[in-house]
N, C-alpha and C positions, 0 to 999 in steps of 0.2 A: 202201537200202543206200548207204553213202558209200564212194566209191572215191577214191583219190588218184592224181594224175598222176605218171608217172615224172619224175625231176628234169629230164631232157632236154626235157620237154614243158611245163615251167612257164614262163609268159611272163616275160621279163626286163624289169624296170623300172629304168632308170638312176636312181640316187639323186640327190636334190637336195642342196644344202648347207644346207637349212633343217631345223630341229628344233622339236619341241614339248616343252616342259619342264613337268613336273608338280611342284607344290609345295603341300603342305597347310599351312594356317594355323589358329591357335587361335580366330579369330573374324573378324567382319566388318571391324572397325577395322584389324586387322593385314593382312588380305587387301587392303583398299583402299590402305593405305599402301605395301605392297610392290608391288602392281600398278602404281599410279601412278608410283612411283619408277623402276621398270624402263622404263616408256614414256617418262617425262621424260628419262631418261639415254640413250634410244634403244638400250638393250640388248634391248628387245622392241618389236616393231611393234604388238603387240596382246596384252592379257592379259584372258582371260575369268575371271570369278569365279563359281564354282558354290557356292551357299550350302548349308550344313547337310548335308554328306555324313557318313555314319556310318562310322567307321574302327574296325577291330579289329586289335590288334597286341600283341606281347609287349614289355614294358618292364621292365627290371630283374627278370626272372624271373617276372613276373605277367602274366596276360592282362588287357589293358586295352581299353576302348571309349571313344571320344570323338566328339563332334560337331565337325566341322572344316569349313573353307572351302577349296575346291580352286582353285588358280590353274592355268590352262591358258595357258602362256606361248609365244608364237610368236617364234622367234629364228633364229639361224644357228649352225652348228657353230663357226665362227670366234669367236663371241662367248660360247660356253658358259662358259669359265673366268671371264670377267668377270661373267656372270650368276650363276654359282655363288658367287663371292666376294661379290658384292653381297647376295645372299640370306643367305649365312652371316653376314655382318656385321650385318644388320638384323633377322634372324629371332629370335623369342622362344624357339624350341625349341633344346634342347641338341644334338639331332641332327635337323635339318630334312630332310624328304623333298625331294630335288632329283634328279629322274630325267629324262634326255633321251631322247626317242624320235625316230628318223629320220622325215623326211617323204619318202616314196618318190616321190610325184608330187603335182601340184596344178595348178590352172588357171594358165595363163601370166599372166593379169591379176593374180591374187592373189599369185603368187610375185614378180612385178615390183613390186607394191605393197609387199610385205615388204622387198625390196631398197631401195626408195626411203625407207623409214621406219626403217631400222636404221643405226646408226653403223658406220663402217668399223672393222675391228680396230685400225687405227692410232690412231683417235680415242679408244679406250678404254685405250690403253697408258699 
């Protein structure tokens, strides 16, 4: 039996300013091009490419299915608009998936590494 904790007993995790952005691509070439360009521009510290995920979605009223490549983009909240604009400009899809998820916590060493490898928001303005 699964029970839930009362809200007052749920542990509090302070949020970081880091985010993980998910973005699907039409194929390996596009995924590599987008991932590399984000890291080169220091809009992402790291981009993982997960090949050949199967997506099911509705497009123009029809149920569709496609093989896609998933980008897992590590960045910061302050850089999200720059990442979104970069992806929208270079992406082949009319409506690219660009979803930001908060990073609640992480190892200090990794979060510091992210900071050291991301541009400051002023550098992207």
